[in-house]
N, C-alpha and C positions, 0 to 999 in steps of 0.2 A: 346510909339515908346520899342521895346521891341530886349533885346546886349545881344547879345552869345558871353562869350569870355570865351578861349579857353586854359586852366591853363597846364600847365604840371612837373613832382615835377623832379629836376636835387640833385646832390649835392650840397655841402656845396661849398661854393667855395675856402675853408681854410682846406678843405677833401685831405685824403692822396690814393690816385691815386692807384688801381694795379689788376688786373685780375686773373681768377680761367680759372680750363678748358683747361687747355692748349691754353691759351691768348684769351680764348673765348669770355669770359664772365670776367665783371665787377664782381669788388667785394664789396658786400655792405657792408661784415662786417664793422663792428665799425662808419660809411658815417657818419655825418649825415644829411638831404635830406631838404631840403626849395620850394620854391615856384619857379621855374624859376626867378629869378627879371626881363625879358622882360615881362614876363606876367605879374605878380602883376606892380611893379610900373608904368609901361607904357599904359600899356592896361588898366584893370582893374582899375586901376586909373580915366585916360579920362574914361570910361566907368561913373563910381561913379559920376564924376566933369559934366557929360551927366544931370546924376540925376536929382539932384542936383539944374543945372539949369529947369530942367522940369523934377516933383515928381510920373509922372505916367510912366515915365520910365520903367521898369522892368527890371535885373538884373537878368540872366542866365547865370552861370558857366560852363566846360563840362569840364571831367579828363575822360582819358582810364587810367587802371589802376584799381589794386586790392583793396577788405576792408582796406587793412595796410593802403592803401596812406588815406585813410576818416580826417586823423588833418589834415595834406596837403589843404584841400577843406576848412575844416568848416576853417582855416586862415583865407584862399579868402571869406567865404561866410562872419565873422569877418569885415574883411577890408569896407564890402560892398557888399556885391552880396544879393538873392534874393532867387535865388533856388538854388542849384547844382544838375548836372545830372553826376555818376560816370558807366560810363561805363567799367561792369566788367573781363578784363579781360589785362592783360599786353600789357604794345607797343608792334608795332612787329616794321617794318617801319615809314618810313613815310606818304605809300599808304595807307598802312594800319594803324596809323590812321586818315586819314583822312577818310579815306569812313567812318571809326565809325563816329565819330562827324561828315558829314554829311547826314547821315542817318537819326539821332537826328534833324539837322537842315531841314529837306524837313516836317517834323511832326511837326513843332513846328513858320516856320514861320518866321523866322527871322528882324527886315530889318535894321541890323549891326550884323557884325561881327570883330571879336577885337582878332588878333593872337599878342603873339612878333614875333619880328621879326627872332630869333629860341634859341634854347633852351643853354643853356651853356656847355651842353657837349659830342652833338652830329653840334652842332651847320650847321645844316644841312639846314636851311631855305624856305624851301617846302612846308610846311603842311601848308599854305595860303594864294599861291597857286591854289596847290590843292584842296583847299575845293573851290576854285573858278570855280576850272573851273567844275567839276562835279557840282556843283550848276547853271553854265551859272552863275554869276554872274563879274559886272567890281573890279581887284583885283589893291590896293597900295599896292606899299610894303618902307619899310625905311621911315614910315611918323613921321615925326613931330612937325607935329601941324594939332590938328579938329581941324576943328569950323560949326558948322551944323545951319542953316537959312533953317524951311520951311521941304521940302522933300532935298537940294539941299544939299551937304556939301565940303567943300573946305577942300585940303590936304594938309599939301606941307610936301614935301619927299628931303630926301640928294639923290644924284646923283655926280658925279662925276665932282667939282672943284665947284660946286657952291646949288641953289637948286633947287627941280619947285614944280609946285600950281595946282591941275590936282581944275576941281572938275568934281565929279558926282554925279546925284539921287541914293536913296536909293534902295534898298539895295543893300551895294555893303561889301567887304572883306578884310579888311584892319591891311597889319605888322605895331604894334607900334616900336619905337626904344624911343633913350633917345632924353630927345627934348618936348615930348610927355605930361607927366605930370611928376610931382615928387612924389615921394616916401612919402608913409603913413607908420604912424604907428596905429595896431586897439588900438582905444580906452579898456575901460571894457566894456563900455556899446556895440560893438560891440561885443566883445567877448562873454556875457552874450544870447543874443542877436543868437550868430550864431548855442548856443548845439538846437534850438527850430527850425533853418528854419530849411526847408525840404533840401535834402537829396538820394534823389532817386538814386541806383544801376538798370543800367540797362543790359540784360545780350548783347553781342554781336553779329553781323548777321559778316554770312558763306565769311568772302572776302581774299583770298592770297598773303600771304604778293609782294614781287617783288621781293623783295635783303635779302639777310643772312651775318651774319657777317662772315669772314672767320678766325680775327684775330684780336687782342686789341697791338697797340706797343704805350710803354714810348716812349717820348726826353730821348735823349743823355742828363749823369749829367753829369750838369755844370762841369764844371775844375777850381782849382784852380789860384785865382788868384800870378801872375809869379812878382816882386819885379824887377825891371831893376836898377844900381843905372846910376848915373843922370851924373857921367864921362864914361860909358859905350853905351854913345847912337849907335856905327854900333850896339852893342846884339838887344836892343831894334827893329832896321833899320831891321836887320835880323829874326827879329820876327815874322813882323810885314810882315812879306815874306814870308818864312817860312810856316810858321803854323796857327799864324791867313790867311792869305794868303788876304793882300787887297788890293795886291795894284802887 
């Protein structure tokens, strides 16, 4: 079996977020970047688990980004990927990213494509669905469990108020979230072997993004806590009514 895992780069969850160029560009200065957690903890680790059950499985990684992102890809290789492809382009919108991945997938002919359910910076949740549509493959989103029996996958996915269990024949595209696997940390053997694993940079195909960013806006700063004396419930009621507007 041949699996493709899509890898994104996102700011660390503790990073201080700011914007430049009249609030049209994310300010990367001083920001620590990581593998998107949904891609790493759930999509990639579940692929590794499948390979542990069937050692003949091949895991490819794909990332759309410049050469400075190679360290992120090497970490994914250290976890257990066999080979990586970096599409040498700054990622555009979701349509652009999906199109670049699809171009590689058509050449490599994968049995299974895993994505994270979303990236933690843009929360678009659309790349996996676009990949499936372009490849004319079944798509299962928000997967929390994935089991494989021969050529048939059984996938549990989250729905409003419960769970849904689906069956689909390979090849398919699946977006992964919490429950799919447990986070792993690269061991020393994986880190050393990642240095020599193939990481091939390929040039992007010509795709025009469908959207562009007009501006970013930070949420309003949190207000300080107001302490109300216990003997003044009328003031508490007034604040809840007039300022907090909870009733």
